[in-house]
C-alpha positions in Angstrom: 21.0 36.9 -21.0 17.1 36.1 -21.2 16.9 34.0 -18.2 17.3 35.1 -14.6 20.1 33.0 -12.9 20.6 35.2 -9.7 19.3 34.4 -6.0 15.9 33.1 -6.4 14.8 33.5 -2.6 15.6 37.5 -3.1 12.9 37.4 -5.9 10.3 35.4 -3.7 10.9 37.6 -0.7 10.1 40.7 -2.9 7.4 39.4 -5.0 5.8 36.6 -2.5 5.5 33.0 -3.2 6.4 31.9 -6.7 6.2 28.0 -6.7 7.7 27.8 -10.2 10.6 29.9 -9.5 11.9 27.9 -6.3 10.7 25.3 -3.9 12.6 26.9 -1.1 11.2 29.1 1.5 12.7 31.9 3.2 12.1 32.5 7.0 12.5 36.3 6.6 9.3 37.9 5.5 10.6 41.4 4.6 12.0 42.2 0.9 15.7 41.9 0.8 18.4 44.8 0.6 19.0 47.8 2.5 15.5 49.5 2.0 13.5 46.4 2.3 12.3 47.2 5.9 11.1 50.7 4.8 7.0 50.6 4.3 6.0 52.9 1.5 2.8 53.2 -0.3 3.3 51.7 -3.7 2.5 53.7 -6.7 0.0 52.6 -9.6 3.1 52.0 -11.8 4.7 49.7 -9.3 1.7 47.6 -8.5 1.4 46.7 -12.2 5.3 46.2 -12.6 5.1 43.8 -9.5 2.4 41.7 -11.2 4.2 41.6 -14.4 7.5 40.6 -12.8 5.6 37.7 -10.9 4.5 36.3 -14.2 8.0 36.7 -15.7 10.0 35.0 -12.8 7.2 32.2 -12.0 7.2 31.1 -15.8 10.7 31.8 -16.4 10.0 33.9 -19.5 11.6 37.0 -20.9 10.1 40.4 -21.7 10.0 39.6 -25.4 8.3 36.4 -25.0 5.9 38.0 -22.3 5.0 40.9 -24.7 4.4 38.3 -27.6 2.1 36.2 -25.5 0.0 39.2 -24.6 -0.4 40.2 -28.2 -1.6 36.7 -29.3 -4.0 36.4 -26.2 -5.6 40.0 -27.4 -6.3 38.5 -30.6 -8.5 35.6 -28.9 -12.2 36.3 -27.8 -12.4 36.4 -24.2 -10.7 37.9 -21.3 -7.1 38.7 -22.3 -5.7 38.1 -18.7 -7.3 34.7 -18.4 -6.3 33.7 -21.8 -2.8 34.9 -21.1 -2.7 32.7 -17.9 -3.9 29.9 -19.7 -1.5 30.1 -22.4 1.3 30.3 -19.9 0.1 27.3 -17.8 -0.2 25.1 -21.0 3.3 25.4 -21.9 5.0 22.1 -21.7 7.7 23.2 -18.9 4.8 24.4 -16.8 2.7 21.3 -17.3 5.4 18.9 -16.2 6.1 20.9 -13.2 2.1 21.0 -12.5 2.2 17.2 -13.0 5.0 16.8 -10.5 7.5 15.5 -12.8 10.1 18.4 -11.7 10.5 20.4 -8.5 10.4 23.8 -10.4 9.8 25.2 -13.9 13.4 25.5 -14.7 14.1 22.0 -13.7 11.3 20.9 -16.0 12.9 23.1 -18.7 16.3 21.1 -18.5 14.2 17.8 -18.9 12.6 19.1 -22.1 15.9 20.5 -23.4 17.9 17.5 -22.7 15.1 15.3 -24.7 13.8 13.4 -22.0 10.1 14.1 -22.5 7.8 12.6 -25.0 4.6 14.2 -26.3 2.5 11.9 -28.3 5.5 9.4 -28.4 7.5 12.0 -30.3 10.6 14.0 -28.6 9.7 17.5 -27.8 12.7 19.7 -26.9 10.8 23.0 -27.0 9.8 24.3 -23.6 7.1 26.7 -24.9 5.3 23.7 -26.8 1.7 24.4 -26.2 0.0 21.4 -24.8 -3.4 20.6 -26.2 -6.4 18.5 -24.8 -5.6 15.0 -25.7 -1.9 15.1 -25.4 0.0 12.3 -23.7 3.2 13.4 -22.0 5.8 10.5 -21.2 9.4 10.1 -20.1 11.9 8.5 -22.6 13.3 5.4 -21.6 16.6 6.3 -20.0 17.4 5.1 -16.5 19.0 8.3 -15.2 16.1 10.5 -16.4 13.4 7.8 -15.4 14.9 7.6 -11.6 15.0 11.5 -11.3 11.4 11.9 -12.4 10.1 9.0 -10.5 11.7 10.6 -7.5 10.0 13.7 -8.2 6.6 12.0 -8.7 6.7 10.3 -5.4 7.4 13.9 -3.6 5.5 16.5 -5.7 6.4 20.2 -4.9 2.7 21.2 -5.3 0.2 19.2 -3.2 -2.9 19.6 -5.7 -3.0 18.1 -9.5 -5.0 20.5 -11.3 -8.2 19.0 -12.7 -7.3 19.4 -16.4 -4.5 16.8 -16.0 -4.0 13.2 -14.9 -1.0 11.1 -14.1 -0.4 7.3 -13.9 2.6 7.5 -11.5 3.5 3.9 -12.1 4.3 4.0 -15.8 5.1 7.9 -15.6 2.6 8.9 -18.2 0.1 11.6 -17.9 -2.6 13.3 -20.2 -3.9 16.5 -21.0 -7.9 16.4 -20.5 -8.5 20.2 -21.2 -7.6 23.7 -20.7 -6.7 25.0 -17.2 -9.2 26.9 -15.6 -8.5 30.3 -13.9 -9.2 28.7 -10.4 -6.3 26.2 -10.8 -3.8 28.7 -12.0 -0.6 28.0 -9.3 0.2 31.8 -8.6 -1.6 34.6 -6.6 -1.9 37.6 -9.0 -4.1 40.0 -10.5 -4.0 39.4 -14.2 -5.5 42.3 -15.0 -3.0 44.8 -13.8 -0.5 42.8 -16.3 -2.9 43.8 -19.1 -3.2 47.3 -18.1 0.9 47.4 -18.0 1.1 46.6 -21.5 -2.1 48.2 -22.8 0.0 51.3 -24.3 2.8 48.9 -25.7 
């Protein structure tokens, strides 16, 4: 099974706030489980593993996809960690989530899989599609999908819209103006630890 389908709050309690995974907030702060209350000094390996797991669960990708993204990011000139985050943030499912068209990334993925989303007036059903500057994103004319997306846009999960995106809420159309900057990435993590985790693979 490639995608995580288990309890989401358990993951957010263990790894911290993951807005892409779930919009719910737990009242409990300690990690779940019998040993969640114990405070132990984390090892170097566990720190790197935790940062890697944050990326995996937040963006809803499996190990194979993340490893492939790391290898692609290493070939591009610049900081590998920042390029990796930019690649993940520019995915179509994440872009819909950041625009407020879906409450979470799994919900955005469902819209894409069910062919409700148009990119440059063409149906795109691939969640990992890399949005490029100049792309226009709109919702296919179907009453049910339009109603749901309109409801999400009126009450977005994230308060701030990233500066590389713009949205026309009335017509439910959005435009990608550029590549996201590191400061606007929606998850708190140290991407260098992720690169170090995969350095020997």
